Short mmCIF file of the C-alpha atoms (twelve columns), coordinates in Angstrom:
data_MODEL
# 
_entry.id   MODEL 
# 
loop_
_atom_site.group_PDB 
_atom_site.id 
_atom_site.type_symbol 
_atom_site.label_atom_id 
_atom_site.label_alt_id 
_atom_site.label_comp_id 
_atom_site.label_asym_id 
_atom_site.label_seq_id 
_atom_site.Cartn_x 
_atom_site.Cartn_y 
_atom_site.Cartn_z 
_atom_site.pdbx_PDB_model_num 
ATOM 1   C CA . UNK A 1   304.463 11.350 106.793 1 
ATOM 2   C CA . UNK A 2   300.822 11.772 106.130 1 
ATOM 3   C CA . UNK A 3   299.941 9.333  109.081 1 
ATOM 4   C CA . UNK A 4   303.028 11.079 111.974 1 
ATOM 5   C CA . UNK A 5   301.531 14.492 110.885 1 
ATOM 6   C CA . UNK A 6   298.011 13.984 111.273 1 
ATOM 7   C CA . UNK A 7   299.088 12.548 114.726 1 
ATOM 8   C CA . UNK A 8   301.393 15.721 115.990 1 
ATOM 9   C CA . UNK A 9   298.026 17.584 114.637 1 
ATOM 10  C CA . UNK A 10  295.898 16.257 116.721 1 
ATOM 11  C CA . UNK A 11  298.595 16.621 119.743 1 
ATOM 12  C CA . UNK A 12  298.767 19.722 119.713 1 
ATOM 13  C CA . UNK A 13  294.992 20.162 119.473 1 
ATOM 14  C CA . UNK A 14  294.584 18.480 122.975 1 
ATOM 15  C CA . UNK A 15  298.031 19.962 124.487 1 
ATOM 16  C CA . UNK A 16  296.265 23.113 123.565 1 
ATOM 17  C CA . UNK A 17  292.543 22.448 125.039 1 
ATOM 18  C CA . UNK A 18  294.587 21.304 127.881 1 
ATOM 19  C CA . UNK A 19  296.558 24.618 128.463 1 
ATOM 20  C CA . UNK A 20  292.573 26.490 127.442 1 
ATOM 21  C CA . UNK A 21  290.935 24.002 130.540 1 
ATOM 22  C CA . UNK A 22  294.344 24.550 133.049 1 
ATOM 23  C CA . UNK A 23  294.042 28.919 132.155 1 
ATOM 24  C CA . UNK A 24  297.693 28.196 131.058 1 
ATOM 25  C CA . UNK A 25  296.895 31.489 128.932 1 
ATOM 26  C CA . UNK A 26  295.268 33.538 132.322 1 
ATOM 27  C CA . UNK A 27  298.991 32.952 134.106 1 
ATOM 28  C CA . UNK A 28  300.960 33.308 131.024 1 
ATOM 29  C CA . UNK A 29  302.582 36.000 130.451 1 
ATOM 30  C CA . UNK A 30  304.877 35.732 127.016 1 
ATOM 31  C CA . UNK A 31  300.478 35.128 125.951 1 
ATOM 32  C CA . UNK A 32  299.020 38.217 127.997 1 
ATOM 33  C CA . UNK A 33  301.864 40.670 126.139 1 
ATOM 34  C CA . UNK A 34  301.139 38.913 122.882 1 
ATOM 35  C CA . UNK A 35  297.691 39.712 122.902 1 
ATOM 36  C CA . UNK A 36  298.412 42.969 124.332 1 
ATOM 37  C CA . UNK A 37  300.670 44.096 121.575 1 
ATOM 38  C CA . UNK A 38  297.581 42.284 119.008 1 
ATOM 39  C CA . UNK A 39  294.994 44.324 120.473 1 
ATOM 40  C CA . UNK A 40  297.528 47.775 120.709 1 
ATOM 41  C CA . UNK A 41  298.087 46.493 116.694 1 
ATOM 42  C CA . UNK A 42  294.200 46.397 116.076 1 
ATOM 43  C CA . UNK A 43  293.861 50.380 118.006 1 
ATOM 44  C CA . UNK A 44  296.672 52.418 118.152 1 
ATOM 45  C CA . UNK A 45  295.687 55.048 119.797 1 
ATOM 46  C CA . UNK A 46  293.649 53.354 122.360 1 
ATOM 47  C CA . UNK A 47  294.430 54.447 126.594 1 
ATOM 48  C CA . UNK A 48  293.548 51.243 127.867 1 
ATOM 49  C CA . UNK A 49  294.713 50.110 130.348 1 
ATOM 50  C CA . UNK A 50  297.243 46.176 129.700 1 
ATOM 51  C CA . UNK A 51  294.947 44.556 131.803 1 
ATOM 52  C CA . UNK A 52  291.778 45.897 130.754 1 
ATOM 53  C CA . UNK A 53  293.119 44.595 126.900 1 
ATOM 54  C CA . UNK A 54  293.976 41.243 128.224 1 
ATOM 55  C CA . UNK A 55  290.606 41.104 129.675 1 
ATOM 56  C CA . UNK A 56  288.766 41.995 126.029 1 
ATOM 57  C CA . UNK A 57  291.117 40.162 124.137 1 
ATOM 58  C CA . UNK A 58  289.937 36.976 126.194 1 
ATOM 59  C CA . UNK A 59  286.543 38.132 125.318 1 
ATOM 60  C CA . UNK A 60  287.059 38.122 121.318 1 
ATOM 61  C CA . UNK A 61  288.627 34.884 121.720 1 
ATOM 62  C CA . UNK A 62  291.832 35.473 120.304 1 
ATOM 63  C CA . UNK A 63  294.152 33.457 122.074 1 
ATOM 64  C CA . UNK A 64  291.967 31.038 120.119 1 
ATOM 65  C CA . UNK A 65  293.201 31.549 117.294 1 
ATOM 66  C CA . UNK A 66  296.318 33.438 117.370 1 
ATOM 67  C CA . UNK A 67  299.000 31.335 116.229 1 
ATOM 68  C CA . UNK A 68  302.111 32.089 118.723 1 
ATOM 69  C CA . UNK A 69  299.331 31.983 121.435 1 
ATOM 70  C CA . UNK A 70  298.403 28.026 120.481 1 
ATOM 71  C CA . UNK A 71  302.521 27.070 120.238 1 
ATOM 72  C CA . UNK A 72  302.783 28.704 123.645 1 
ATOM 73  C CA . UNK A 73  300.006 26.913 125.499 1 
ATOM 74  C CA . UNK A 74  301.501 24.177 123.668 1 
ATOM 75  C CA . UNK A 75  304.845 23.723 124.993 1 
ATOM 76  C CA . UNK A 76  303.817 24.328 128.340 1 
ATOM 77  C CA . UNK A 77  301.770 22.183 128.512 1 
ATOM 78  C CA . UNK A 78  304.412 20.233 127.258 1 
ATOM 79  C CA . UNK A 79  306.641 21.399 129.685 1 
ATOM 80  C CA . UNK A 80  303.688 19.674 132.237 1 
ATOM 81  C CA . UNK A 81  303.540 17.358 131.248 1 
ATOM 82  C CA . UNK A 82  307.539 16.320 131.343 1 
ATOM 83  C CA . UNK A 83  307.247 17.756 135.181 1 
ATOM 84  C CA . UNK A 84  306.055 14.240 136.500 1 
ATOM 85  C CA . UNK A 85  308.864 12.274 135.649 1 
ATOM 86  C CA . UNK A 86  311.506 10.216 137.821 1 
ATOM 87  C CA . UNK A 87  314.260 12.853 138.570 1 
ATOM 88  C CA . UNK A 88  315.930 10.135 140.183 1 
ATOM 89  C CA . UNK A 89  319.434 9.686  140.029 1 
ATOM 90  C CA . UNK A 90  320.910 7.929  136.492 1 
ATOM 91  C CA . UNK A 91  321.327 4.271  137.291 1 
ATOM 92  C CA . UNK A 92  323.724 2.151  136.619 1 
ATOM 93  C CA . UNK A 93  321.862 0.160  134.358 1 
ATOM 94  C CA . UNK A 94  320.106 3.451  132.684 1 
ATOM 95  C CA . UNK A 95  323.696 4.806  131.895 1 
ATOM 96  C CA . UNK A 96  324.776 1.488  131.011 1 
ATOM 97  C CA . UNK A 97  321.811 1.530  128.173 1 
ATOM 98  C CA . UNK A 98  322.085 4.650  127.047 1 
ATOM 99  C CA . UNK A 99  326.410 4.993  126.950 1 
ATOM 100 C CA . UNK A 100 324.933 1.680  124.248 1 
ATOM 101 C CA . UNK A 101 322.943 2.962  122.497 1 
ATOM 102 C CA . UNK A 102 325.435 6.662  122.152 1 
ATOM 103 C CA . UNK A 103 328.475 4.488  120.586 1 
ATOM 104 C CA . UNK A 104 328.951 6.379  117.956 1 
ATOM 105 C CA . UNK A 105 328.094 9.355  118.554 1 
ATOM 106 C CA . UNK A 106 330.511 9.929  122.091 1 
ATOM 107 C CA . UNK A 107 333.448 8.472  119.495 1 
ATOM 108 C CA . UNK A 108 336.034 10.729 119.202 1 
ATOM 109 C CA . UNK A 109 338.220 11.114 115.635 1 
ATOM 110 C CA . UNK A 110 341.282 11.291 115.314 1 
ATOM 111 C CA . UNK A 111 343.442 14.673 115.483 1 
ATOM 112 C CA . UNK A 112 346.038 16.113 113.620 1 
ATOM 113 C CA . UNK A 113 347.357 19.698 114.450 1 
ATOM 114 C CA . UNK A 114 349.468 21.136 111.344 1 
ATOM 115 C CA . UNK A 115 351.528 23.687 109.997 1 
ATOM 116 C CA . UNK A 116 351.396 24.861 105.858 1 
ATOM 117 C CA . UNK A 117 352.525 26.289 103.587 1 
ATOM 118 C CA . UNK A 118 350.053 27.911 101.170 1 
ATOM 119 C CA . UNK A 119 350.246 28.417 97.553  1 
ATOM 120 C CA . UNK A 120 347.834 30.600 96.013  1 
ATOM 121 C CA . UNK A 121 345.817 29.767 93.537  1 
ATOM 122 C CA . UNK A 122 344.844 33.533 93.183  1 
ATOM 123 C CA . UNK A 123 348.019 35.346 93.225  1 
ATOM 124 C CA . UNK A 124 350.140 32.172 91.601  1 
ATOM 125 C CA . UNK A 125 347.386 30.911 88.511  1 
ATOM 126 C CA . UNK A 126 348.271 27.375 86.976  1 
ATOM 127 C CA . UNK A 127 352.833 28.042 88.623  1 
ATOM 128 C CA . UNK A 128 350.969 27.808 92.227  1 
ATOM 129 C CA . UNK A 129 351.664 23.675 91.712  1 
ATOM 130 C CA . UNK A 130 354.953 23.938 90.457  1 
ATOM 131 C CA . UNK A 131 356.664 27.132 92.578  1 
ATOM 132 C CA . UNK A 132 354.975 24.368 95.453  1 
ATOM 133 C CA . UNK A 133 356.469 21.418 93.619  1 
ATOM 134 C CA . UNK A 134 359.769 23.380 94.418  1 
ATOM 135 C CA . UNK A 135 359.650 24.407 97.606  1 
ATOM 136 C CA . UNK A 136 358.849 21.205 98.842  1 
ATOM 137 C CA . UNK A 137 362.141 19.721 97.438  1 
ATOM 138 C CA . UNK A 138 363.859 22.176 99.984  1 
ATOM 139 C CA . UNK A 139 361.826 21.610 103.015 1 
ATOM 140 C CA . UNK A 140 363.017 17.948 102.082 1 
ATOM 141 C CA . UNK A 141 366.812 19.067 101.678 1 
ATOM 142 C CA . UNK A 142 367.538 20.535 104.855 1 
ATOM 143 C CA . UNK A 143 365.459 21.279 107.904 1 
ATOM 144 C CA . UNK A 144 363.983 24.798 107.957 1 
ATOM 145 C CA . UNK A 145 361.827 26.647 110.725 1 
ATOM 146 C CA . UNK A 146 358.908 26.277 110.972 1 
ATOM 147 C CA . UNK A 147 358.731 31.056 110.156 1 
ATOM 148 C CA . UNK A 148 361.720 30.189 106.722 1 
ATOM 149 C CA . UNK A 149 359.715 27.656 105.721 1 
ATOM 150 C CA . UNK A 150 356.138 29.419 105.893 1 
ATOM 151 C CA . UNK A 151 357.888 32.553 104.002 1 
ATOM 152 C CA . UNK A 152 358.488 30.442 100.922 1 
ATOM 153 C CA . UNK A 153 354.886 30.072 100.520 1 
ATOM 154 C CA . UNK A 154 352.264 33.456 100.373 1 
ATOM 155 C CA . UNK A 155 349.824 34.415 102.819 1 
ATOM 156 C CA . UNK A 156 347.106 32.698 104.327 1 
ATOM 157 C CA . UNK A 157 343.688 34.073 106.151 1 
ATOM 158 C CA . UNK A 158 342.591 31.494 108.695 1 
ATOM 159 C CA . UNK A 159 347.069 30.779 109.717 1 
ATOM 160 C CA . UNK A 160 349.921 28.900 108.548 1 
ATOM 161 C CA . UNK A 161 349.912 26.881 112.523 1 
ATOM 162 C CA . UNK A 162 346.435 24.911 112.758 1 
ATOM 163 C CA . UNK A 163 345.413 23.448 116.405 1 
ATOM 164 C CA . UNK A 164 343.972 19.611 116.983 1 
ATOM 165 C CA . UNK A 165 340.959 19.577 113.529 1 
ATOM 166 C CA . UNK A 166 339.143 16.523 112.789 1 
ATOM 167 C CA . UNK A 167 338.897 14.898 109.666 1 
ATOM 168 C CA . UNK A 168 335.329 16.798 109.178 1 
ATOM 169 C CA . UNK A 169 336.307 19.882 110.597 1 
ATOM 170 C CA . UNK A 170 339.840 19.792 107.602 1 
ATOM 171 C CA . UNK A 171 336.997 19.019 105.306 1 
ATOM 172 C CA . UNK A 172 334.951 22.121 106.425 1 
ATOM 173 C CA . UNK A 173 337.822 24.719 105.768 1 
ATOM 174 C CA . UNK A 174 339.480 23.315 103.098 1 
ATOM 175 C CA . UNK A 175 337.532 20.033 101.314 1 
ATOM 176 C CA . UNK A 176 337.269 16.525 101.619 1 
ATOM 177 C CA . UNK A 177 340.796 15.674 99.947  1 
ATOM 178 C CA . UNK A 178 341.872 17.316 101.768 1 
ATOM 179 C CA . UNK A 179 341.050 16.396 104.502 1 
ATOM 180 C CA . UNK A 180 341.842 12.496 103.516 1 
ATOM 181 C CA . UNK A 181 345.248 13.112 102.673 1 
ATOM 182 C CA . UNK A 182 346.373 14.884 106.038 1 
ATOM 183 C CA . UNK A 183 345.930 11.145 107.313 1 
ATOM 184 C CA . UNK A 184 347.817 9.663  104.546 1 
ATOM 185 C CA . UNK A 185 351.048 11.907 105.721 1 
ATOM 186 C CA . UNK A 186 354.115 10.767 108.006 1 
ATOM 187 C CA . UNK A 187 354.167 13.257 111.533 1 
ATOM 188 C CA . UNK A 188 357.408 14.731 111.146 1 
ATOM 189 C CA . UNK A 189 357.509 15.329 107.921 1 
ATOM 190 C CA . UNK A 190 356.132 17.499 104.688 1 
ATOM 191 C CA . UNK A 191 353.870 15.458 102.131 1 
ATOM 192 C CA . UNK A 192 351.953 17.332 99.551  1 
ATOM 193 C CA . UNK A 193 351.072 19.445 97.655  1 
ATOM 194 C CA . UNK A 194 347.737 19.174 99.006  1 
ATOM 195 C CA . UNK A 195 345.092 20.663 96.621  1 
ATOM 196 C CA . UNK A 196 342.141 22.364 97.998  1 
ATOM 197 C CA . UNK A 197 340.155 25.480 96.419  1 
ATOM 198 C CA . UNK A 198 342.489 28.115 97.592  1 
ATOM 199 C CA . UNK A 199 346.279 26.474 96.134  1 
ATOM 200 C CA . UNK A 200 348.182 24.002 98.012  1 
ATOM 201 C CA . UNK A 201 349.705 23.072 100.315 1 
ATOM 202 C CA . UNK A 202 352.553 21.118 101.566 1 
ATOM 203 C CA . UNK A 203 351.723 19.907 105.048 1 
ATOM 204 C CA . UNK A 204 353.533 18.623 108.317 1 
ATOM 205 C CA . UNK A 205 351.579 16.612 111.257 1 
ATOM 206 C CA . UNK A 206 352.935 18.215 114.396 1 
ATOM 207 C CA . UNK A 207 351.437 16.492 116.521 1 
ATOM 208 C CA . UNK A 208 348.440 13.073 115.854 1 
ATOM 209 C CA . UNK A 209 345.400 12.095 118.735 1 
ATOM 210 C CA . UNK A 210 343.928 8.705  117.084 1 
ATOM 211 C CA . UNK A 211 340.678 8.398  117.130 1 
ATOM 212 C CA . UNK A 212 338.834 6.855  120.333 1 
ATOM 213 C CA . UNK A 213 335.199 5.937  122.599 1 
ATOM 214 C CA . UNK A 214 335.931 7.226  125.708 1 
ATOM 215 C CA . UNK A 215 334.376 4.799  128.472 1 
ATOM 216 C CA . UNK A 216 331.463 5.129  130.423 1 
ATOM 217 C CA . UNK A 217 332.671 6.794  133.708 1 
ATOM 218 C CA . UNK A 218 334.852 9.629  131.891 1 
ATOM 219 C CA . UNK A 219 333.052 12.606 133.938 1 
ATOM 220 C CA . UNK A 220 332.504 14.898 130.772 1 
ATOM 221 C CA . UNK A 221 330.418 11.911 129.059 1 
ATOM 222 C CA . UNK A 222 329.127 10.819 132.660 1 
ATOM 223 C CA . UNK A 223 327.230 14.204 132.731 1 
ATOM 224 C CA . UNK A 224 326.666 13.447 129.014 1 
ATOM 225 C CA . UNK A 225 324.908 10.544 128.968 1 
ATOM 226 C CA . UNK A 226 323.253 11.185 132.438 1 
ATOM 227 C CA . UNK A 227 321.848 14.575 130.926 1 
ATOM 228 C CA . UNK A 228 320.524 11.599 128.427 1 
ATOM 229 C CA . UNK A 229 318.753 9.409  131.323 1 
ATOM 230 C CA . UNK A 230 316.559 13.119 132.211 1 
ATOM 231 C CA . UNK A 231 315.203 13.548 129.066 1 
ATOM 232 C CA . UNK A 232 314.705 10.285 127.140 1 
ATOM 233 C CA . UNK A 233 312.111 9.738  130.996 1 
ATOM 234 C CA . UNK A 234 311.398 13.635 130.040 1 
ATOM 235 C CA . UNK A 235 310.100 12.049 126.771 1 
ATOM 236 C CA . UNK A 236 308.242 8.783  128.381 1 
ATOM 237 C CA . UNK A 237 306.499 10.896 130.999 1 
ATOM 238 C CA . UNK A 238 305.707 13.147 127.643 1 
ATOM 239 C CA . UNK A 239 304.316 9.980  125.490 1 
ATOM 240 C CA . UNK A 240 302.381 8.414  128.479 1 
ATOM 241 C CA . UNK A 241 300.202 11.140 129.197 1 
ATOM 242 C CA . UNK A 242 299.915 11.631 125.409 1 
ATOM 243 C CA . UNK A 243 297.861 8.469  125.725 1 
ATOM 244 C CA . UNK A 244 295.450 8.746  129.084 1 
ATOM 245 C CA . UNK A 245 294.493 12.949 127.537 1 
ATOM 246 C CA . UNK A 246 294.067 11.576 123.834 1 
ATOM 247 C CA . UNK A 247 291.265 9.095  125.430 1 
ATOM 248 C CA . UNK A 248 290.274 11.866 127.177 1 
ATOM 249 C CA . UNK A 249 289.404 13.427 124.073 1 
ATOM 250 C CA . UNK A 250 288.290 10.595 122.162 1 
ATOM 251 C CA . UNK A 251 291.087 10.458 119.918 1 
ATOM 252 C CA . UNK A 252 292.320 6.051  119.135 1 
ATOM 253 C CA . UNK A 253 296.356 6.056  120.070 1 
# 
């Protein structure tokens, strides 16, 4: 970790010095605005123009020590080096390789659309579980419309009919145990009670969408792969340029 931090610090210093050598600090409006603001902070009563204050800041060497200016020049240099990347359309081989690397990220998880009847732990205290079980027996005895079923429980701020959500989204709203139990529910039938931090829930899965790995030729996936290939080319362009810059400044690679 220390070696990585040291390398990053050295690379940032190289990029900063290279930015100064290319006079980026004189050309960039963000740097100019920062230095002018610094000068006006030092002397709020100054009547000098922005151009005059900018020149004074450069004469004082303020651009060499300001953290924001240094970070800005490093950023500008990284962008400039990335411009050297190949901009040609991604080849089939590049797209295929990127697809193989991104399989886990591209995989679409299973999702469920549910209707819930909610029994508030705050409102019903220890009776929420018993009330939920009694309501489940009533629901299992005869078919009730969604509105009538929901009326057996309590209002829920997040709504009683939820859109298609995956396990992670359900866990974020109700907890991991709730999300795990949803996967065990039989679609079209009431199940539960399922506990959450809010209380007890009776749930009916209205729709399921199986998890799948989309193909590389699906439009959205292809756009993402093409973008990833371009970013990878830019990363390599910066890395290759840094090798030469380290040699220039006498820093071993």
